[in-house]
N, C-alpha and C positions, 0 to 999 in steps of 0.2 A: 598407551599400550606400546610395548616394545615390538619392533618388527620381528617376525618369526625367525629371522636369521640371526638376530642379536642374542647373545648369551652373556649373562653376568656370571663370572667365575671368580671364586674367592678361595685362596689357600687357607687351610685349617691347620694350625700348628699349636695354638694355645687357647686358653679360656677366653681371651679377648676376641679371638676369631669366631668363637661360638656365638658370642653376643652380637658381633657384626653380621654373621650369617642370618641370625634370627631377625635382626632389624632390617636387613636388606630384603628378605622374603616378605616381611610384613609390609614394607613400603611399596614394593612392586605389586603385591596383591591388592593393596588399597588403590594404587594408581590404575589398575585394570578395572576395578569396580567390585571386588569381592567384599562382602560384609565383614564386620569386625569378628564374628564368631569363626568364620572360615580363615581369616587372617591369623587368628590365634591358633587354630588347628595347624596351619602350615608352619607357623613360627615354632610351635611346640615340637612338631615332627623334625624340622631342620635342626633345632637345638639338640634334640636327643641323638640324632644321627651324627652331628658334628662333635658332640661330646664323646661319642663312642670312638670317633677318629682320634681325638686327642688322647683318650684313655688307653686304647688298645693298639693303635698304630703309630701314634706320635705325629703323623703328618698325612694330609690328604687334601682333597678339594671338594668344593660344593659348586655345582652349576645350576643356575636357575634360568629357565627359558619361558618366555611368554609365547605360547602357541595358540593364542586366542584367534577367533574369527568373528564375523559379524553376528553370529547367533550364539556363540559360546565363549565364556571366559575360561581360559585353561592355562594352568602353570604346570610345567614338568620340572622336576628337581632330581639331580643325580649327585650322590655323595659317594666318593671313591677314595680308597687308600691302598697302600702297598704294604700293609701290615701282615700279621701272621695268618689272617683268614679266620673264618668261623668254623671250628672243628665239626660241629653238628648243627646244621641249620634247623632241622626239625626240632631239636631240643631248644635252640635259641628262640624259636618262634612260639614257645609255650609260656604262658603266664607263670611267673614265679621262678623261671630258670635264670640263673646268673652265675657267671664265672668269677665275678668280682665282689660278691657279697651284697650286691644291690637288691632292689625289689624284684628285678626280673620283669619289669613292665615295659621296657624301652622299645624293643622291636615289635612285640605284639601290639603295644599301644599305638605305635606309629602306623602300623597296618590298619588299625581301626579308625584312626583319624583321617586317613587319606582315601581317595577313590581308587587310586592305582598304587600298587606296591609290587616290586619285584626285587629279588636279591640273588646275587651270584657271589660265591666266595670259594676261594681255594688258597693254599699257602701262597702268600705274596700279593694277594689282591682280594678286596671286597668292594663290590659295587651295589649300591642300593638305589633304585629309581622309584620315585614316588610322584604322584600327580593329583591334581584336583581340577574338576571342571564343573561349571554351573552355567545354566542357560542365562542369557542376558535378560534383564527385566524388560 
């Protein structure tokens, strides 16, 4: 388990960084003790958010923090960029809404995969924070 003060931070600029972020969160989650289904949920969420950074902002970062304690396994993840922002968060959070012609499942799907989800966006900044927690066996 990572100390609560340690943060893994990774720059997101290209598709290879999306793969690395996905792999990193999966490895950290496994090391803490999360099961394979939860590892996959986190990896999918990080992949989606990181892909959005590349597609819409061009550059950003992903921070992954182990904030577990003796009773609870907990990971918090923040993905942030300095892109154009999300014009209408309410619309963006609806299934089927897409500005790029995709399926429009990314942000709503990410929210469903994770226990914690928050989003802040304005022109020049989008920050999405997600988290997952499970009782230790």
